[in-house]
SEKEPA-185332 format. One record per residue (C-alpha): z, x, y. Coordinates in steps of 0.001 Angstrom, whole numbers. Last residue first. Layout:
N
         w         u         v
         Z         X         Y
...
//
This chain:
339
         w         u         v
    -10893      7799     18434
    -11955      4222     17707
     -8972      2804     15877
     -7465      1653     19148
     -4356      -369     19911
     -4560     -3035     22606
     -5227     -5688     20054
     -7055     -8909     20612
     -6403    -12296     19082
     -3790    -10973     16710
     -4404    -10157     13087
     -3276    -12578     10356
     -2126    -16076     11259
      1603    -15573     11612
      1484    -11830     12345
      4968    -10500     11715
      4229    -10117      8000
      1176     -7931      8647
      3105     -5733     11052
      5962     -5412      8548
      3510     -4576      5756
      2151     -1741      7874
      5617      -314      8512
      6522      -504      4819
      3238      1129      3783
      3823      4261      5838
      2521      4932      9316
       783      7949     10902
      2458      8528     14266
      3258     12240     13935
      -217     13261     12777
     -2286     12516     15876
       472     13110     18387
      2079     10666     20816
      3266      7518     19057
      2309      3844     19532
     -1360      4542     18768
      -606      4980     15065
       795      1482     14584
     -2414      -216     15705
     -4501      1984     13409
     -2367      1137     10383
     -2515     -2580     11218
     -6307     -2399     11422
     -6381      -679      8027
     -4299     -3437      6408
     -6563     -6090      7933
     -9625     -4240      6625
     -8107     -3855      3141
     -7352     -7570      2858
    -10804     -8568      4041
    -12511     -6000      1811
    -10603     -7197     -1223
     -7824     -5013     -2655
     -8371     -3059     -5878
     -6066       -53     -5454
     -9053      2056     -4422
     -9756      -502     -1701
     -6178      -343      -414
     -6035      3448      -359
     -9468      3881      1241
     -8849      1322      3994
     -5456      2834      4805
     -6979      6307      4860
     -9809      5272      7164
     -7557      3394      9599
     -4997      6203      9793
     -7835      8600     10615
     -9287      6185     13182
     -5925      6020     14945
     -5486      9802     14956
     -5620     10270     18703
     -5185      6916     20508
     -2015      8023     22303
       621      5866     24024
      -806      2397     23457
      1365      -685     23060
       101     -2763     20113
     -1568     -6114     19578
     -3253     -6249     16161
     -6997     -6003     15567
     -9469     -8631     14465
    -11402     -8369     11161
    -14972     -9452     11902
    -17241    -10487      9041
    -20580     -9626      7501
    -21764    -10768      4070
    -20488    -10369       503
    -23102     -7652      -189
    -21338     -5645      2494
    -20811     -5616      6261
    -17450     -5120      7987
    -16704     -5406     11706
    -13540     -3816     13038
    -10483     -4430     15179
    -10808     -5319     18849
     -8545     -2477     19915
    -11357        72     19436
    -14322     -1424     17598
    -14314       247     14198
    -17555      -270     12272
    -17017      -793      8537
    -20139      -381      6415
    -19963     -1099      2683
    -22713      -666        83
    -24960      1636      2161
    -28531       568      1338
    -30280       635      4731
    -29249     -2999      5298
    -25613     -1911      5487
    -26550        46      8609
    -28051     -3062     10234
    -25150     -5311      9195
    -22535     -2909     10558
    -24405     -2439     13827
    -24910     -6166     14316
    -21249     -6896     13598
    -20084     -4134     15931
    -22237     -5603     18672
    -25243     -3890     20252
    -28014     -3226     17754
    -30384      -682     19332
    -33398       -16     17154
    -33001       482     13424
    -35032      3703     13232
    -32475      5463     11040
    -31526      7854     13850
    -31124      4886     16189
    -28728      3227     13753
    -26825      6465     13207
    -26376      6901     16948
    -25212      3297     17411
    -22744      3646     14526
    -21306      6832     16000
    -20783      5216     19389
    -19240      2063     17895
    -16902      3916     15551
    -18151      4953     12137
    -16649      4091      8728
    -19256      4293      5934
    -18078      3228      2468
    -20151      4049      -612
    -21976      7086       792
    -24430      9072     -1343
    -27580      7639       267
    -25985      8423      3695
    -25783     12187      3364
    -29438     12945      4106
    -29098     11005      7373
    -26486     13490      8577
    -29091     16242      8329
    -31652     14219     10307
    -28967     13126     12820
    -27772     16587     13852
    -30214     16976     16760
    -28987     13671     18219
    -25434     15046     18395
    -22862     13940     15874
    -19674     12110     16930
    -16659     13971     15541
    -16874     12010     13385
    -19078     10456     10749
    -16218      8934      8669
    -17598      8984      5124
    -15925      7319      2137
    -17415      8458     -1167
    -16746      6753     -4517
    -16539      8862     -7656
    -19032      8246    -10461
    -18818     11834    -11662
    -22337     12959    -10719
    -22016     11041     -7452
    -18860     12936     -6497
    -20556     16277     -7165
    -23515     15120     -5058
    -21166     14171     -2231
    -19605     17639     -2338
    -23008     19320     -2179
    -24122     17095       694
    -20868     17763      2530
    -21608     21488      2468
    -25032     20985      4063
    -23644     18402      6510
    -21044     20811      7977
    -17376     19873      7597
    -15714     18425     10718
    -18267     15711     10064
    -15708     13766      8058
    -14962     13302      4359
    -12992     11164      1918
    -13695     11501     -1821
    -12327      8513     -3717
    -11087      7678     -7210
    -10539     11263     -8300
    -10941     12984    -11667
    -14409     14438    -10936
    -13235     15505     -7467
    -10497     17634     -9018
    -12933     19089    -11553
    -15286     20197     -8720
    -12532     21684     -6531
    -12995     25234     -7794
    -16774     25002     -7558
    -16618     23950     -3915
    -14110     26618     -2920
    -16121     29335     -4720
    -19270     28291     -2865
    -17411     28671       414
    -15846     26185      2819
    -15879     27298      6435
    -12870     29107      7845
    -14468     32581      7954
    -17535     31111      9735
    -15635     29789     12763
    -15111     25980     12827
    -16738     24467     15871
    -14885     24547     19121
    -12152     22625     20859
    -11431     20671     24043
    -10540     17008     23613
    -10148     13978     25866
     -7787     11086     25273
     -7020      7612     26548
     -3414      6547     25912
     -3027      4598     29164
      -997      7415     30747
     -3736      9986     29917
     -3556     12317     26909
     -5435     15622     27071
     -5815     17205     23624
     -6517     20954     23528
     -7604     21981     20032
     -6406     25201     18385
     -8271     26740     15425
     -6295     28910     13030
     -7253     32499     13678
    -10007     34200     11687
    -10089     37386      9632
     -7723     36506      6818
     -7983     33067      5298
     -5336     30487      4465
     -6883     28249      1818
     -6236     24576      1094
     -7403     23888     -2464
     -3984     23952     -4161
     -2570     22095     -1148
     -1584     18894     -2980
      -314     16555      -263
      3280     15296      -476
      3981     15272      3249
      5907     18542      2991
      2860     20138      1374
       658     19111      4299
      3154     20151      6962
      3997     23431      5233
       327     24394      4973
      -245     23476      8616
      2749     25561      9662
      1460     28532      7659
     -1881     28219      9425
      -135     28233     12785
      1862     31317     11825
     -1272     33215     10699
     -3585     33307      7705
     -6187     31147      9403
     -7079     27676      8221
     -9046     26245      5333
    -10028     22950      3732
     -9839     20721       670
     -6765     18492       556
     -5687     16744     -2671
     -3908     13394     -2333
     -2047     11188     -4824
     -1900      7964     -2835
      1318      6241     -1777
       582      5203      1789
      2243      8317      3187
      -150     10384      1059
     -3173      8593      2545
     -1965      9245      6098
     -1216     12891      5330
     -4723     13501      3976
     -6392     11541      6768
     -4508     13456      9453
     -5256     16843      7866
     -8959     16057      7652
     -9163     14643     11155
     -7463     17676     12662
     -3854     17917     13759
      -559     19775     13444
      1512     19594     16654
      2232     21659     19782
      3495     19535     22674
      2957     19955     26414
      4549     17583     28933
      4047     16415     32490
       677     18156     32772
      -724     18857     36215
     -4398     18231     36987
     -6869     20890     38091
    -10352     19777     39106
    -13439     21993     38841
    -15195     19354     36670
    -13214     16110     36537
     -9750     15952     35040
     -8282     13141     32902
     -5488     11425     34784
     -1678     11488     34885
     -1616     14188     32208
       216     14544     28891
     -1056     17797     27358
     -1159     17959     23581
     -2008     21326     22007
     -3254     20255     18584
     -3196     22871     15829
     -5993     22548     13319
     -6641     21308      9779
    -10271     20341      9425
    -11952     18167      6835
    -11913     17310      3145
     -9824     14645      1459
     -9643     14101     -2309
     -7971     10856     -3351
     -6220      9686     -6532
     -5125      6082     -6133
     -1653      4902     -7112
     -1946      1256     -8204
      -886      1913    -11779
     -3088      5023    -12011
     -6412      4498    -10205
     -9323      5828    -12277
    -11741      2939    -11734
    -11029      2862     -8002
    -14535      3737     -6858
    -17263      2658     -9279
    -20476      4368     -8300
    -24085      3383     -7719
    -26484      6004     -6343
    -28633      4440     -3649
//
């Protein structure tokens, strides 16, 4: 395991974060139930919003006070222009966000049920929107000056490996959210990334897949999964467990950080808010317990609003949730950080 010192470059509590991932357009359909095959269900509302795990994490981190640089691409079309405006308007540095000719900006259909459950229809990033060698070399000095590199599996493992190696060369911490959930055939390539990861943030399904891919058997609880994956050499593993909060394993031991009660309208984006909140607080020097509680509050707030990017909270809202909780997180939250 390559040892790094995330947070060592933080400027007066303002972390410097590079985020890479997708920026897409979400087409949100509010439906009374999620359809079965060959079934048509009516939508009560359709909303067009910026989305993508990368975009969500970049905006979430910026709203929490971080200096954020986004690495990604979209099409040179009206949707791509809207994504650029949304990122820049949220305070994200878009110097390394490219609008490419030859490919449309990717749309993703998001079906939102009355209880906030979601289903997605999308496709893998077309070749013209994938990161290129020139993109990676151009962002190298930005990564070298950062405190944290945040990444998801919206970017292919081969490209992520190069970015993680650049981070390792510069002593920059890597936070990896292995979503969207990889298929079994992808696990060998994903496994090559893990030695470079400082903080791994999977949900229960992703953690179980990674554990099986690493030959760790079938741990069942979030605590067991976190401890097993930490035992492979990953310094910090934080397994999100839907509304039940998260389980964290590190050299300090394994603990459960409960979630916060929250009405659920849409679980999309909750894990992105969680990851960014965790990254910002850790880079600013907070303990794992403090950062985990902060991240759980961010996830609980996000599910209250329809739209993955529209409900991302700021620090004031998170601090209010923390202050309203007399004894820390509630007994069991309804909000989810698992999507």
